[in-house]
C-alpha positions as CSV (number, residue, x, y, z in Angstrom):
1,M,37.7,-27.5,-2.2
2,K,34.4,-26.8,-3.9
3,K,33.3,-25.7,-0.5
4,A,35.9,-23.6,0.0
5,I,35.2,-21.7,-2.9
6,A,31.6,-21.4,-2.7
7,F,32.2,-20.2,0.8
8,I,34.5,-17.5,-0.6
9,L,32.2,-16.3,-3.2
10,L,29.1,-16.4,-1.0
11,P,29.9,-12.7,-0.2
12,L,30.2,-11.7,-3.6
13,S,26.9,-13.4,-4.6
14,I,25.3,-11.7,-1.8
15,L,26.4,-8.1,-2.8
16,I,25.6,-8.7,-6.5
17,T,22.0,-9.7,-5.2
18,L,21.7,-6.3,-3.1
19,L,23.2,-4.4,-6.0
20,Q,20.4,-5.6,-8.2
21,A,17.7,-5.0,-5.9
22,M,19.1,-1.4,-5.4
23,Y,19.2,-0.9,-8.9
24,E,15.6,-2.1,-9.5
25,S,14.1,-0.1,-6.4
26,V,15.8,3.1,-6.4
27,I,18.3,3.8,-9.7
28,E,15.7,3.1,-12.3
29,P,12.8,5.0,-11.1
30,L,14.9,8.0,-10.3
31,S,16.8,7.9,-13.9
32,T,13.4,7.6,-15.4
33,S,12.0,10.6,-13.6
34,I,15.1,12.6,-14.2
35,G,14.7,11.7,-17.7
36,N,11.2,12.9,-17.8
37,G,11.9,16.1,-15.9
38,I,14.8,17.0,-18.6
39,N,12.2,15.9,-21.6
40,E,9.6,18.5,-20.2
41,L,12.3,21.3,-19.4
42,L,13.5,20.8,-23.3
43,T,10.1,20.8,-24.5
44,T,9.0,23.9,-22.6
45,N,12.4,25.6,-23.9
46,Y,11.7,24.8,-27.6
47,E,8.2,26.1,-27.4
48,F,9.4,29.4,-26.1
49,W,12.1,29.8,-28.7
50,K,9.6,28.8,-31.5
51,K,7.6,31.7,-30.1
52,V,10.2,34.0,-30.2
53,F,11.4,33.3,-33.5
54,R,8.1,32.4,-35.1
55,W,8.9,29.2,-36.0
56,K,6.7,26.8,-37.8
């Protein structure tokens, strides 16, 4: 019975391992670069409006 349960859960463990590897190699760097781009965009937008309204 234990071998049958282990055999049934094998594809699930493989899927979890693949998803974890995909997250570490693709999604994490992509989200970091998107976050950095949004941060840069907001900073330049703030600097523009700071000059327009003469904020200190």
